[in-house]
C-alpha positions in Angstrom: -7.9 3.0 -18.6 -5.5 5.2 -16.9 -1.9 4.9 -18.0 0.7 3.7 -15.5 3.3 6.4 -15.4 6.6 6.6 -13.5 7.1 7.5 -9.8 10.3 9.5 -9.2 12.0 8.5 -6.0 14.6 11.1 -4.9 17.0 9.3 -2.4 20.3 11.2 -2.9 21.3 13.4 0.2 21.4 17.2 -0.3 19.1 17.0 -3.3 17.1 20.0 -4.6 14.2 19.6 -7.0 13.6 22.6 -9.4 11.5 23.4 -12.5 12.8 24.1 -16.0 9.9 24.7 -18.3 7.6 21.5 -18.0 10.6 19.4 -16.8 11.3 18.3 -13.2 15.1 18.8 -12.5 17.0 17.1 -9.6 20.1 19.0 -8.6 22.9 18.1 -6.2 25.3 21.0 -5.5 24.1 23.0 -8.5 24.9 20.0 -10.7 22.0 18.3 -12.6 21.4 14.8 -11.5 18.3 14.0 -13.5 15.6 15.6 -15.7 12.1 14.2 -16.4 9.2 15.7 -18.3 6.1 16.3 -16.0 3.9 14.3 -18.3 5.9 11.2 -17.7 5.3 11.3 -13.9 2.4 10.0 -11.7 4.1 11.0 -8.4 7.3 12.1 -6.7 8.4 10.6 -3.4 11.3 12.3 -1.5 13.4 10.5 1.1 15.2 12.8 3.5 15.2 16.7 3.9 16.0 17.9 0.5 14.3 21.2 -0.8 11.7 21.7 -3.6 10.9 24.9 -5.2 7.3 26.3 -5.0 7.3 26.3 -8.8 7.8 22.6 -8.8 4.9 22.1 -6.5 2.6 24.2 -8.7 3.7 22.3 -11.8 2.9 19.1 -10.1 -0.5 20.4 -8.7 -1.5 21.5 -12.3 -0.6 18.1 -13.9 -2.1 15.8 -11.2 1.3 14.6 -10.0 1.2 13.7 -6.2 4.3 14.6 -4.1 5.1 12.9 -0.8 7.8 13.6 1.6 9.3 10.7 3.7 12.2 10.6 6.4 15.2 8.7 5.3 13.9 5.7 6.9 10.6 5.7 4.9 8.2 7.3 7.6 5.6 9.4 6.0 6.0 13.2 6.8 3.7 15.1 4.5 2.1 15.1 1.0 0.9 17.5 -1.7 -2.1 16.2 -3.8 -3.3 19.4 -5.3 -7.0 20.4 -6.3 -9.5 17.6 -6.1 -10.9 16.7 -9.5 -14.1 15.2 -8.4 -17.4 17.0 -7.8 -18.9 18.0 -4.4 -21.9 15.6 -4.8 -19.6 12.6 -4.7 -17.9 13.8 -1.5 -21.2 14.6 0.2 -22.5 11.2 -0.5 -19.1 9.7 0.8 -19.6 11.7 4.1 -23.3 10.6 4.4 -22.2 7.0 3.9 -19.5 7.3 6.5 -21.9 8.8 9.1 -24.5 5.9 8.5 -23.3 2.9 10.6 -25.2 0.4 8.5 -23.9 1.5 5.2 -20.3 1.9 6.5 -20.5 -1.6 7.9 -21.7 -2.9 4.7 -18.7 -1.6 2.7 -16.2 -2.5 5.5 -17.4 -6.1 5.3 -16.6 -6.2 1.6 -13.1 -4.7 2.2 -12.1 -7.1 5.0 -13.6 -10.0 3.0 -11.2 -9.0 0.1 -8.3 -8.8 2.6 -9.1 -12.2 4.1 -9.4 -13.9 0.8 -6.3 -12.5 -0.4 -4.5 -13.5 2.8 -5.7 -17.0 2.5 -4.7 -17.1 -1.2 -1.2 -16.1 -0.5 -0.7 -18.7 2.3 -2.3 -21.5 0.3 -0.1 -20.6 -2.7 3.0 -20.6 -0.5 2.0 -24.0 0.9 1.5 -25.5 -2.5 4.7 -24.1 -4.0 6.7 -25.4 -1.2 6.5 -29.0 -0.1 8.9 -28.9 2.8 7.5 -26.4 5.1 8.6 -27.1 8.7 5.2 -26.3 10.4 2.6 -27.3 7.8 0.1 -28.2 10.5 0.5 -24.5 12.0 -0.1 -23.1 8.6 -3.2 -25.3 8.1 -4.6 -23.9 11.5 -4.1 -20.4 10.3 -5.9 -21.1 6.9 -8.8 -22.6 8.9 -9.0 -19.6 11.0 -9.1 -17.3 8.1 -11.9 -19.3 6.7 -13.8 -19.2 9.8 -13.2 -15.4 10.0 -14.8 -15.1 6.5 -17.9 -16.8 7.7 -18.0 -14.6 10.9 -18.0 -11.4 8.8 -21.4 -12.2 7.4 -23.1 -12.3 10.9 -21.1 -9.4 12.6 -23.5 -6.5 13.6 -21.2 -3.7 14.4 -18.0 -2.0 13.1 -16.3 -2.8 16.6 -17.1 -6.5 16.1 -15.6 -6.5 12.5 -12.5 -4.7 13.7 -12.0 -7.4 16.4 -12.4 -10.1 13.9 -9.9 -8.4 11.5 -7.5 -7.8 14.4 -7.5 -11.4 15.5 -7.1 -12.9 12.0 -4.3 -10.4 11.1 -2.3 -11.7 14.1 -2.7 -15.1 12.9 -1.9 -14.2 9.3 1.6 -12.9 10.2 2.4 -16.1 12.0 1.5 -18.1 8.9 3.4 -15.6 6.7 6.5 -16.2 8.9 6.2 -19.9 7.8 6.7 -18.8 4.2 10.1 -17.0 4.9 12.2 -19.9 3.7 15.7 -18.2 3.3 17.7 -16.3 5.8 15.4 -17.2 8.6 18.0 -16.3 11.4 17.7 -12.7 10.3 14.2 -12.4 8.6 11.3 -13.4 10.6 8.0 -11.9 11.8 6.7 -13.0 15.3 4.2 -10.2 15.4 3.4 -7.1 13.5 5.2 -4.0 15.1 5.7 -0.7 13.4 6.3 2.3 15.8 9.1 1.6 15.5 9.8 -1.7 13.7 11.9 -3.9 15.9 13.0 -6.5 13.2 13.9 -6.5 9.6 10.8 -8.1 8.2 8.5 -5.5 9.9 10.9 -2.7 8.8 10.6 -4.0 5.2 6.8 -4.3 5.5 6.3 -0.8 7.1 8.3 0.8 4.3 6.4 -1.0 1.5 3.0 -0.4 3.3 3.8 3.5 3.3 4.5 3.4 -0.3 1.2 1.6 -0.9 -0.7 4.0 1.3 0.6 7.0 -0.9 -0.5 5.3 -4.1 -4.0 4.6 -2.7 -4.4 8.1 -1.3 -3.4 9.7 -4.6 -5.8 7.5 -6.5 -8.6 8.3 -4.2 -8.2 11.9 -4.5 -7.8 11.6 -8.2 -11.2 10.2 -8.7 -12.8 12.8 -6.4 -13.0 11.0 -2.9 -11.7 12.4 0.3 -8.9 10.1 1.5 -9.2 11.2 5.0 -12.8 10.0 5.6 -13.0 6.4 5.9 -15.6 3.7 6.9 -13.6 1.1 8.9 -10.8 3.2 10.2 -12.1 6.0 12.4 -11.4 9.7 11.6 -8.3 11.1 13.1 -6.6 14.4 12.3 -3.8 13.8 9.6 -4.7 10.1 9.1 -5.9 9.2 5.5 -8.6 6.7 6.9 -10.2 5.9 3.6 -6.8 5.1 2.1 -6.1 2.6 4.9 -9.5 1.2 4.3 -9.0 0.4 0.7 -5.4 -0.7 0.9 -6.4 -3.5 3.3 -7.3 -5.9 0.3 -4.0 -4.8 -1.5 -1.5 -5.9 1.3 -1.2 -9.5 0.5 -1.1 -9.3 -3.3 1.1 -6.2 -3.7 3.2 -5.9 -0.6 3.5 -9.2 1.3 4.2 -11.2 -1.8 6.9 -8.8 -2.9 8.4 -8.8 0.6 8.6 -12.6 0.7 10.1 -12.6 -2.8 12.9 -10.1 -1.9 13.9 -12.2 1.1 13.5 -15.7 -0.3 15.3 -14.8 -3.5 18.2 -13.2 -1.6 17.7 -9.8 -3.3 18.2 -8.2 0.2 20.2 -9.4 3.0 20.2 -8.9 6.8 23.3 -6.8 6.4 21.3 -4.3 4.6 19.5 -3.2 7.8 20.9 -1.1 10.7 19.7 -1.1 14.4 19.4 2.3 16.0 20.0 3.1 19.7 16.2 2.9 20.5 16.0 -0.7 19.2 14.2 0.2 15.8 15.4 -1.4 12.6 16.0 0.7 9.5 17.2 0.0 5.9 20.6 1.0 4.5 20.6 3.4 1.5 21.5 0.6 -0.8 18.9 -1.8 0.4 16.1 1.0 0.1 17.2 1.5 -3.5 16.9 -2.3 -4.2 13.4 -2.3 -2.6 12.2 0.8 -4.5 13.5 -0.8 -7.8 11.7 -4.0 -7.0 8.6 -2.1 -6.1 8.4 -0.2 -9.3 9.1 -3.5 -11.3 6.3 -5.2 -9.4 3.9 -2.3 -10.3 4.6 -3.1 -14.1 3.6 -6.6 -13.7 0.5 -7.5 -15.7 -2.7 -9.0 -14.2 -6.2 -9.8 -15.1 -8.6 -7.8 -13.1 -11.2 -10.1 -11.6 -14.1 -7.7 -11.8 -13.3 -5.7 -15.0 -12.2 -8.8 -16.9 -9.4 -6.9 -18.5 -5.6 -6.9 -18.3 -4.1 -4.1 -16.2 -0.8 -3.3 -14.6 -0.4 -4.2 -10.9 0.3 -0.5 -10.2 -3.1 0.5 -11.4 -4.9 -1.7 -8.9 -5.1 1.4 -6.4 -6.7 3.6 -9.2 -9.1 0.8 -10.4 -10.4 0.1 -6.9 -10.7 3.8 -6.1 -12.7 4.2 -9.4 -15.0 1.2 -8.4 -15.5 2.7 -5.0 -16.5 6.1 -6.4 -19.1 4.3 -8.8 -20.5 2.4 -5.8 -20.8 5.5 -3.8 -22.6 7.3 -6.7 -25.0 4.4 -6.8 -23.8 3.0 -10.1 -22.9 -0.4 -8.5 -24.9 -2.5 -6.1 -21.9 -3.2 -4.0 -18.2 -2.5 -3.7 -16.2 -5.3 -5.5 -12.9 -5.8 -3.7 -9.8 -6.9 -5.5 -9.3 -10.6 -5.2 -5.8 -12.1 -5.6 -6.8 -15.3 -7.4 -6.2 -13.8 -10.7 -2.7 -12.5 -9.9 -0.2 -14.2 -11.8 
């Protein structure tokens, strides 16, 4: 099984990332802030407009370390993933599958089933863990709708119909998720999902974490030889990693949404840690972003029992494991793609 290595998050303003032998060195005003051997890294994520030497990029490419550049607010800018390790036959089969509507629909159904099952599990667990929910009947209605959505997936005939089912259930799911925000409810809530730009604190938090997840999924897909830009459910669009968005659907609830709720309900972040810009968008303060990143990295080290493989892995390896299973399905080694199901998450 692939080893879960560290992600280097560079958040200090005016940083410059350089190379010294096989070490990544972070400099601020020519003073060394930190040094990490390249073999200890899985990826580097830079927040802001710091520089990076071409030698660092080459070292990362040669060692399979993905690089992502974000704005200070966490919006994706660009990435460097390096040379694809897979063979051309796998990608050609991926492209054929994406162009075959019937095959694309089959795999998309499994992806959305995984998403719905994980969404339902998160809401059910939240309901069972807390006996004093204000609108329990509203949450029950959302759970029933998700169950009905799962049944509707089996009979839908087109990708457009599947996208419609997914969109309707997603709206209901976030209303149910709002019921699980038990603390700081005056400043943390989610009336609806908005992201360009996020106009409340919860959406700002979710957008930030979803961007981190998308980066991990995209780099995992590329590592097993798949093209992260060619998806089955999400349509092709220049610059959009459609397959990464496909695969991360089933991971939103168990990896991101659960973490976001814990951060708020346990008081690890507060409303004061967010700033409102002139255009109405809500962004994190530097300190809140660091707290979220630390919690994100800690979450990735939590151990789970993978429901399909039957072995314990780190949560941070879920994107790699699912990418590996997807590649096996596309090659014909599996009869169907097995989505990650949250019921075995501790």
